[in-house]
C-alpha positions as CSV (number, residue, x, y, z in Angstrom):
1,M,0.0,0.0,0.0
2,K,2.9,2.3,0.9
3,Y,4.6,1.5,-2.4
4,K,1.4,2.1,-4.4
5,S,1.0,5.6,-2.8
6,R,4.5,6.4,-3.6
7,S,4.0,5.3,-7.2
8,N,0.9,7.5,-7.5
9,L,2.9,10.5,-6.1
10,M,5.7,10.0,-8.6
11,L,3.2,9.7,-11.4
12,A,1.5,13.0,-10.4
13,V,4.9,14.7,-10.2
14,F,5.8,13.3,-13.6
15,V,2.5,14.6,-15.1
16,L,3.1,18.0,-13.6
17,M,6.6,18.2,-14.9
18,V,5.4,17.2,-18.4
19,S,2.7,19.9,-18.3
20,W,5.1,22.5,-17.1
21,R,7.5,21.5,-19.8
22,M,4.8,21.7,-22.5
23,E,3.7,25.1,-21.2
24,I,7.3,26.4,-21.3
25,R,7.7,24.9,-24.9
26,A,4.5,26.6,-26.1
27,Q,5.7,30.0,-24.6
28,D,9.1,29.5,-26.2
29,T,7.5,28.8,-29.6
30,A,5.3,31.9,-29.3
31,L,8.4,34.0,-28.4
32,L,10.2,32.6,-31.4
33,Q,7.4,33.8,-33.6
34,I,8.3,37.3,-32.5
35,T,11.3,37.3,-34.7
36,T,14.2,39.8,-34.5
37,K,13.1,40.9,-38.0
38,R,9.7,42.1,-36.6
39,I,11.3,43.8,-33.7
40,R,13.7,45.6,-36.0
41,Q,10.8,46.8,-38.1
42,I,9.1,48.2,-35.0
43,A,12.3,49.9,-34.0
44,D,12.8,51.4,-37.4
45,N,9.2,52.7,-37.5
46,A,9.8,54.4,-34.2
47,A,13.1,55.9,-35.4
48,D,11.4,57.0,-38.6
49,Y,8.7,59.0,-36.7
50,N,11.4,60.4,-34.3
51,S,13.3,61.8,-37.3
52,K,10.1,63.2,-38.9
53,I,9.1,65.0,-35.7
54,D,12.5,66.5,-35.2
55,K,12.7,67.5,-38.8
56,Q,9.3,69.2,-39.0
57,T,9.7,70.8,-35.6
58,A,13.1,72.3,-36.6
59,K,11.7,73.4,-40.0
60,Y,8.6,75.2,-38.5
61,L,10.5,76.8,-35.6
62,K,12.9,78.3,-38.1
63,K,10.0,79.7,-40.2
64,L,8.4,81.1,-37.0
65,E,11.7,82.7,-35.7
66,R,12.1,84.4,-39.1
67,Q,8.6,85.8,-38.9
68,E,9.1,87.0,-35.4
69,E,12.3,88.8,-36.4
70,R,10.5,90.4,-39.3
71,F,7.7,91.6,-36.8
72,A,10.3,92.8,-34.4
73,R,12.0,95.0,-37.1
74,K,8.7,96.5,-38.0
75,L,7.9,97.1,-34.3
76,A,11.4,98.7,-33.7
77,K,10.5,101.4,-36.3
78,L,7.5,102.4,-34.2
79,D,8.9,101.7,-30.7
80,S,12.6,101.1,-30.5
81,A,12.4,99.8,-26.8
82,A,9.7,97.4,-27.5
83,G,11.4,96.2,-30.7
84,K,14.7,95.6,-28.8
85,A,13.0,93.7,-26.0
86,L,11.2,91.5,-28.4
87,Q,14.4,90.7,-30.4
88,E,16.1,89.7,-27.2
89,S,13.2,87.4,-26.1
90,I,13.3,85.7,-29.5
91,K,16.7,84.3,-28.9
92,S,15.9,83.0,-25.4
93,R,12.6,81.5,-26.5
94,Y,13.9,79.7,-29.6
95,G,16.8,78.5,-27.6
96,E,14.4,76.9,-25.2
97,F,12.6,75.3,-28.2
98,T,16.0,73.9,-29.5
99,D,16.7,72.4,-26.1
100,K,13.3,70.6,-26.3
101,I,14.2,69.1,-29.6
102,N,17.5,67.8,-28.4
103,S,16.3,66.5,-25.0
104,K,16.9,62.8,-25.4
105,A,17.9,61.8,-21.8
106,V,14.6,62.9,-20.2
107,K,12.4,60.0,-19.4
108,V,8.7,60.0,-19.9
109,Q,7.1,61.1,-16.6
110,Q,3.5,61.6,-17.8
111,R,1.5,59.8,-20.4
112,L,0.3,61.6,-23.4
113,N,-3.1,63.2,-23.2
114,E,-4.3,61.4,-26.4
115,T,-5.2,57.8,-26.4
116,M,-2.8,55.8,-28.4
117,P,-3.5,52.1,-27.8
118,S,-1.2,50.9,-30.5
119,M,1.8,52.7,-29.1
120,D,0.9,51.7,-25.5
121,S,0.4,48.0,-26.4
122,T,3.6,47.8,-28.4
123,T,5.6,49.4,-25.6
124,S,4.1,47.1,-23.0
125,I,4.8,43.9,-25.1
126,L,8.4,45.0,-25.7
127,K,8.9,45.5,-21.9
128,F,7.4,42.0,-21.2
129,I,9.7,40.4,-23.8
130,A,12.8,42.2,-22.6
131,G,12.2,40.9,-19.1
132,N,11.3,37.3,-20.1
133,P,13.8,34.7,-18.8
134,L,13.4,32.5,-21.9
135,I,15.4,35.1,-24.0
136,S,17.8,36.3,-21.2
137,N,20.7,34.3,-22.9
138,A,19.8,35.5,-26.5
139,K,22.0,38.5,-26.6
140,E,20.9,39.6,-30.1
141,Y,17.2,39.1,-29.4
142,A,17.4,41.0,-26.1
143,A,19.6,43.8,-27.6
144,K,17.1,44.5,-30.5
145,T,14.2,44.4,-28.1
146,K,15.8,46.9,-25.8
147,K,16.7,49.1,-28.8
148,A,13.0,49.0,-30.0
149,L,11.8,49.8,-26.5
150,D,14.2,52.8,-26.1
151,R,13.1,54.1,-29.4
152,Y,9.4,53.8,-28.6
153,E,9.9,55.5,-25.2
154,G,12.0,58.1,-27.0
155,L,9.1,58.6,-29.4
156,Q,6.7,59.2,-26.5
157,Q,9.0,61.9,-25.3
158,K,9.2,63.5,-28.7
159,L,5.4,63.7,-28.8
160,Q,5.3,65.2,-25.3
161,N,8.0,67.8,-26.3
162,A,5.9,68.6,-29.5
163,N,2.8,69.1,-27.4
164,H,4.7,71.4,-25.1
165,I,6.2,73.4,-28.0
166,T,2.7,73.7,-29.6
167,Q,1.4,75.1,-26.3
168,L,4.4,77.6,-26.0
169,I,3.7,78.7,-29.6
170,R,0.1,79.3,-28.8
171,E,1.0,81.4,-25.9
172,R,3.6,83.3,-28.0
173,K,1.1,83.9,-30.7
174,A,-1.2,85.5,-28.1
175,Q,1.5,87.8,-26.8
176,L,2.5,88.9,-30.3
177,G,-1.2,89.4,-31.1
178,Q,-1.5,91.9,-28.3
179,L,1.5,93.8,-29.5
180,A,0.2,93.7,-33.1
181,Q,-3.1,95.2,-32.1
182,K,-1.5,97.9,-30.0
183,Y,0.8,99.1,-32.8
184,K,-1.6,98.1,-35.7
185,L,0.8,95.5,-37.2
186,T,-1.7,92.6,-37.4
187,K,-0.9,92.0,-41.1
188,Y,2.7,91.1,-40.3
189,L,1.5,88.1,-38.2
190,D,-0.4,86.4,-41.0
191,K,2.4,84.1,-42.0
192,Y,3.3,83.5,-38.3
193,K,-0.3,82.2,-37.7
194,K,-0.2,79.9,-40.7
195,H,3.1,78.4,-39.7
196,A,1.9,77.8,-36.2
197,Y,-1.3,76.2,-37.4
198,Y,0.4,73.9,-39.9
199,Y,3.0,72.7,-37.3
200,G,0.1,71.6,-35.0
201,A,-1.7,70.0,-38.0
202,Q,1.5,68.1,-38.9
203,I,2.1,66.8,-35.4
204,N,-1.6,65.7,-35.3
205,E,-1.1,63.9,-38.5
206,Y,1.7,61.9,-37.1
207,K,-0.3,61.0,-34.0
208,Q,-3.2,59.7,-36.2
209,A,-0.8,57.6,-38.2
210,L,0.7,56.1,-35.0
211,K,-2.8,55.1,-33.8
212,D,-2.8,52.7,-36.7
213,P,-0.4,49.8,-36.0
214,I,1.9,48.6,-38.7
215,K,2.0,45.0,-39.9
216,A,5.0,44.1,-37.6
217,E,3.2,45.5,-34.5
218,K,0.0,43.4,-35.4
219,L,2.1,40.2,-35.8
220,V,4.0,40.8,-32.5
221,L,0.8,41.4,-30.7
222,N,-0.9,38.2,-32.1
223,A,2.2,36.1,-31.0
224,A,2.3,37.7,-27.6
225,N,-1.3,36.8,-27.0
226,K,-0.3,33.1,-27.4
227,I,1.9,33.3,-24.4
228,P,0.1,32.1,-21.3
229,A,2.3,34.2,-18.9
230,F,1.5,37.3,-21.0
231,R,-2.3,36.6,-21.0
232,A,-2.2,35.9,-17.2
233,F,-0.3,39.2,-16.8
234,V,-2.9,41.1,-18.8
235,N,-5.8,39.6,-17.0
236,K,-4.5,40.7,-13.6
237,L,-4.4,44.4,-14.5
238,C,-7.3,46.6,-14.2
239,I,-8.9,48.2,-17.2
240,G,-6.4,50.5,-18.9
241,G,-3.5,49.1,-16.8
242,F,-2.2,47.1,-19.6
243,S,-1.2,50.0,-21.7
244,S,0.4,51.9,-18.8
245,G,4.1,52.7,-19.3
246,A,4.5,53.4,-15.7
247,T,4.3,49.8,-14.6
248,G,7.5,47.8,-14.6
249,L,6.6,45.0,-17.0
250,N,10.0,43.6,-16.8
251,N,9.9,43.5,-13.0
252,P,8.1,40.4,-11.6
253,A,7.4,42.2,-8.3
254,A,5.8,45.2,-10.1
255,A,3.8,42.8,-12.2
256,Q,2.3,41.3,-9.1
257,N,1.2,44.6,-7.6
258,P,2.1,47.5,-9.9
259,A,2.2,51.0,-8.2
260,G,-0.9,53.1,-8.8
261,L,-3.1,50.2,-10.1
262,Q,-5.8,48.1,-8.6
263,M,-6.1,44.4,-9.4
264,R,-9.4,43.2,-10.9
265,L,-10.0,41.1,-7.8
266,Q,-9.7,44.2,-5.6
267,V,-12.2,46.1,-7.7
268,Q,-14.6,43.2,-7.7
269,Q,-14.3,43.0,-3.8
270,F,-15.1,46.8,-3.6
271,I,-18.1,46.5,-5.8
272,S,-19.4,43.6,-3.8
273,R,-19.1,45.5,-0.5
274,Q,-20.7,48.6,-1.9
275,F,-23.6,47.1,-4.0
276,G,-23.8,43.4,-3.2
277,N,-23.9,40.4,-5.5
278,S,-27.6,40.1,-6.2
279,P,-28.8,40.5,-9.9
280,A,-30.8,43.6,-9.0
281,A,-27.7,45.3,-7.6
282,I,-25.7,44.3,-10.7
283,Q,-28.4,45.7,-13.0
284,R,-28.4,49.0,-11.0
285,L,-24.6,49.2,-11.1
286,Q,-24.7,48.6,-15.0
287,Q,-27.3,51.5,-15.4
288,S,-25.2,53.8,-13.3
289,V,-22.1,53.0,-15.4
290,R,-24.0,53.6,-18.6
291,G,-25.3,56.9,-17.3
292,G,-21.8,57.9,-16.2
293,Q,-20.3,57.0,-19.7
294,Q,-23.0,59.2,-21.4
295,Q,-22.2,62.2,-19.1
296,V,-18.4,61.7,-19.7
297,A,-19.0,61.4,-23.5
298,A,-21.1,64.6,-23.5
299,L,-18.5,66.5,-21.4
300,Q,-15.7,65.3,-23.8
301,Q,-17.7,66.5,-26.7
302,S,-18.4,69.8,-25.1
303,L,-14.7,70.3,-24.3
304,S,-13.7,69.2,-27.8
305,G,-16.0,71.7,-29.4
306,K,-14.6,74.5,-27.2
307,G,-11.0,73.5,-28.0
308,Q,-11.8,73.5,-31.8
309,S,-13.5,76.9,-31.7
310,L,-10.5,78.4,-29.8
311,E,-8.1,76.9,-32.4
312,Q,-10.0,77.7,-35.5
313,P,-7.6,79.7,-37.9
314,D,-8.6,83.0,-39.3
315,F,-7.7,81.9,-42.8
316,R,-8.7,79.0,-45.1
317,P,-6.1,76.3,-44.4
318,N,-4.8,73.8,-46.9
319,E,-5.6,70.4,-45.2
320,L,-3.1,68.6,-47.6
321,K,-0.1,70.6,-46.3
322,S,0.4,68.1,-43.5
323,K,0.2,65.0,-45.9
324,N,3.3,63.4,-47.4
325,F,3.8,63.0,-51.1
326,K,2.3,59.5,-51.2
327,Q,-0.9,60.5,-49.3
328,R,-1.5,63.2,-51.7
329,L,-1.4,61.0,-54.7
330,E,-4.6,59.8,-56.4
331,K,-3.9,56.7,-58.4
332,G,-6.3,55.1,-60.8
333,V,-7.0,52.9,-63.8
334,S,-9.5,53.5,-66.6
335,F,-11.0,50.9,-68.9
336,N,-13.0,51.2,-72.2
337,Q,-13.9,48.7,-74.6
338,E,-15.5,48.2,-78.1
339,R,-17.6,45.1,-78.6
340,A,-18.3,43.3,-81.9
341,G,-21.6,41.8,-82.4
342,G,-22.1,38.3,-81.2
343,N,-18.7,37.9,-79.5
344,I,-18.2,37.4,-75.9
345,L,-14.9,39.1,-75.7
346,P,-14.5,42.9,-76.7
347,K,-13.1,43.9,-80.1
348,M,-10.9,46.6,-78.7
349,A,-9.8,47.4,-75.1
350,N,-8.3,50.7,-74.0
351,I,-6.6,50.5,-70.6
352,G,-5.1,53.6,-68.9
353,L,-3.1,54.2,-65.9
354,F,-2.8,57.6,-64.2
355,A,-1.6,59.4,-61.1
356,G,-2.8,62.8,-59.9
357,Y,-1.1,65.0,-57.3
358,K,-3.4,66.9,-55.0
359,V,-1.9,70.4,-55.0
360,R,-4.6,71.7,-52.6
361,N,-8.2,70.9,-51.8
362,G,-10.1,70.8,-55.1
363,F,-7.1,71.0,-57.4
364,I,-5.3,68.0,-58.9
365,I,-2.7,67.8,-61.6
366,G,-1.4,64.5,-63.0
367,L,0.1,62.3,-65.7
368,G,-1.1,59.2,-67.4
369,A,-0.5,56.6,-70.0
370,S,-2.8,54.4,-72.2
371,Y,-2.6,51.1,-74.2
372,K,-5.0,50.0,-76.8
373,A,-5.3,46.3,-77.5
374,G,-7.1,44.6,-80.4
375,I,-8.7,41.3,-79.6
376,Q,-9.5,38.8,-82.4
377,S,-11.1,35.6,-81.4
378,R,-12.9,32.5,-82.7
379,G,-14.2,31.1,-79.6
380,L,-12.3,31.2,-76.2
381,K,-9.5,28.9,-77.4
382,N,-8.4,30.8,-80.4
383,I,-7.5,34.4,-79.1
384,H,-5.1,36.9,-80.8
385,V,-4.1,40.1,-79.1
386,S,-2.5,42.9,-81.2
387,N,-1.0,46.3,-80.4
388,E,-3.4,48.9,-81.7
389,G,-2.3,52.1,-80.1
390,I,-0.5,53.8,-77.3
391,G,-0.6,57.3,-75.6
392,Y,0.4,59.6,-72.8
393,R,-1.5,62.5,-71.2
394,G,-1.3,65.4,-68.7
395,F,-4.4,66.5,-67.0
396,A,-5.8,68.9,-64.4
397,D,-9.1,68.6,-62.3
398,I,-10.7,71.6,-60.5
399,K,-13.6,71.1,-58.2
400,I,-16.5,73.3,-58.8
401,N,-19.1,72.4,-56.1
402,K,-19.7,70.2,-53.1
403,S,-21.5,67.5,-55.2
404,N,-18.1,66.4,-56.4
405,F,-18.4,67.8,-59.9
406,W,-15.1,68.8,-61.4
407,I,-13.9,70.7,-64.5
408,S,-11.3,68.6,-66.3
409,G,-8.8,69.5,-69.0
410,G,-5.8,68.0,-70.5
411,Y,-3.5,67.4,-73.4
412,E,-2.8,64.0,-75.0
413,R,-0.7,62.5,-77.6
414,D,-1.7,59.1,-79.1
415,Y,-0.4,56.7,-81.6
416,M,-3.5,55.2,-83.2
417,F,-2.0,52.6,-85.6
418,R,-1.1,49.0,-85.2
419,F,2.5,48.4,-84.2
420,S,4.7,45.4,-83.5
421,S,8.0,47.1,-82.3
422,I,9.1,50.2,-80.4
423,A,10.9,51.5,-83.4
424,Q,7.5,52.1,-85.3
425,L,6.6,54.5,-82.5
426,R,9.4,56.9,-83.6
427,N,7.6,58.2,-86.7
428,N,5.3,61.2,-86.9
429,N,2.0,59.3,-86.9
430,W,1.1,60.7,-83.4
431,Q,-2.0,62.8,-83.0
432,S,-2.8,65.5,-80.4
433,S,-6.0,65.9,-78.4
434,C,-7.0,68.9,-76.4
435,L,-9.7,67.9,-73.9
436,V,-12.1,69.8,-71.7
437,G,-15.2,68.5,-69.9
438,L,-16.9,67.5,-66.7
439,T,-16.0,64.8,-64.2
440,K,-18.2,63.3,-61.5
441,K,-16.5,61.5,-58.6
442,I,-18.3,58.9,-56.6
443,K,-16.9,57.4,-53.3
444,L,-17.4,53.7,-52.7
445,K,-15.8,52.7,-49.3
446,N,-12.0,52.9,-49.8
447,K,-12.2,53.3,-53.6
448,G,-13.7,55.9,-56.0
449,V,-15.3,56.0,-59.4
450,K,-14.7,58.8,-61.9
451,L,-17.2,59.4,-64.7
452,Q,-15.9,61.7,-67.4
453,L,-17.5,63.4,-70.4
454,L,-14.8,65.2,-72.4
455,Y,-14.8,67.2,-75.6
456,N,-11.8,67.0,-78.0
457,A,-11.2,70.4,-79.6
458,L,-8.7,68.8,-82.1
459,A,-10.9,65.9,-83.2
460,S,-11.3,67.3,-86.7
461,R,-7.5,67.1,-87.3
462,A,-7.3,63.5,-86.2
463,V,-6.2,60.7,-88.6
464,P,-7.9,58.3,-88.4
465,T,-11.0,60.3,-87.5
466,T,-12.2,60.1,-84.0
467,S,-15.3,61.2,-82.1
468,E,-15.5,64.7,-80.7
469,F,-16.8,63.4,-77.4
470,I,-15.0,61.0,-75.2
471,Y,-16.6,59.1,-72.3
472,R,-14.3,57.5,-69.6
473,L,-14.8,55.3,-66.6
474,S,-12.1,55.2,-64.1
475,F,-11.4,53.7,-60.8
476,T,-9.3,55.5,-58.2
477,K,-7.7,54.7,-54.9
């Protein structure tokens, strides 16, 4: 009997060891899915935004400083003492701004006012990975994780500095505005106000982009969720605690009871003492929570509306100024076809590719190219495709109303003859088209449709003859 109990004990210990080993192996496998390549991509993304913020901040501060110096010179002509005092304050103020840009050693003491779950989640995961014992011996793995973590914490600091600089610029603009009104120099602050507005818009654009996780961040998050220890850690934290950068995720003691956070069990115990565990009490609590959420939402909306009214510029801003080159491109493809009677396939297919650059709201210029293919078929098995033409174009679209109607114009050069080699395109059989007409743009989810009716002013000179009116259907992205 004694021998049997000892055997059962050994069997139980063996089962526990196997289960523990399998859990460790599953965690190790999940960690291996978080490859150094993904971590490097995350680090590079943070470094890219760090560089962008520094570059744009330095660029706009230089512009603002020039405008202040210009204003100070105008002020000195009316009041030499006031002008001299302003010039001296310019040096100290923009020296403070420069220190803010170069401050890299300052750690993040407060979280950003904006909710940025993607950044918070990525930072928390990197902290968890960096302190995991399974990778303590993997020097390259740990080094890249620490590098990515340092860059993300540095990015949070850059955003905080940008917020502070934005606030200082706002205060400075108010001070200059008072001087401008006193000495009737308001027109000399117009460019200053524009630069101040566009700097804030550019920083907001970066924040919005950072709220959308890149592919590497999504893959790392999915892999981290497969780690039992990571899931257990997340479940212990109260709502919102997971994304807090103040908790030492790489510290086991801090993970058990992080400073400033209440565990879910503590919250449940508090609710139980205050409201009880009956279904009626839980229902009353849920109603109170919903009511509180509605009041908070209404207050946020009210505060947001006030903030927006205070920050409304006194000029018509170009919303595209804070977009990069890629974001200002409108790419698309057009497709027209000519059918022959009784055939399933078209007789002629005209395919075009184009890219337009948004100069400002309601004004686009661009370039395009087209290819005309002839299709001869005797059933679906015997199909022959020939080169029937090629062309290139330049165009411009100007918006005329809020219904997405645009005036379109352009110049095109087309080779309208069959060719079998590039050498044939070097002759003079190219014809010109001068087009003007209307465009209707329709939005369909993430894509768009362009319906165009264009008039060719040079159609009478075309050889072979073409129609004066051209209809095009295009799809844009």
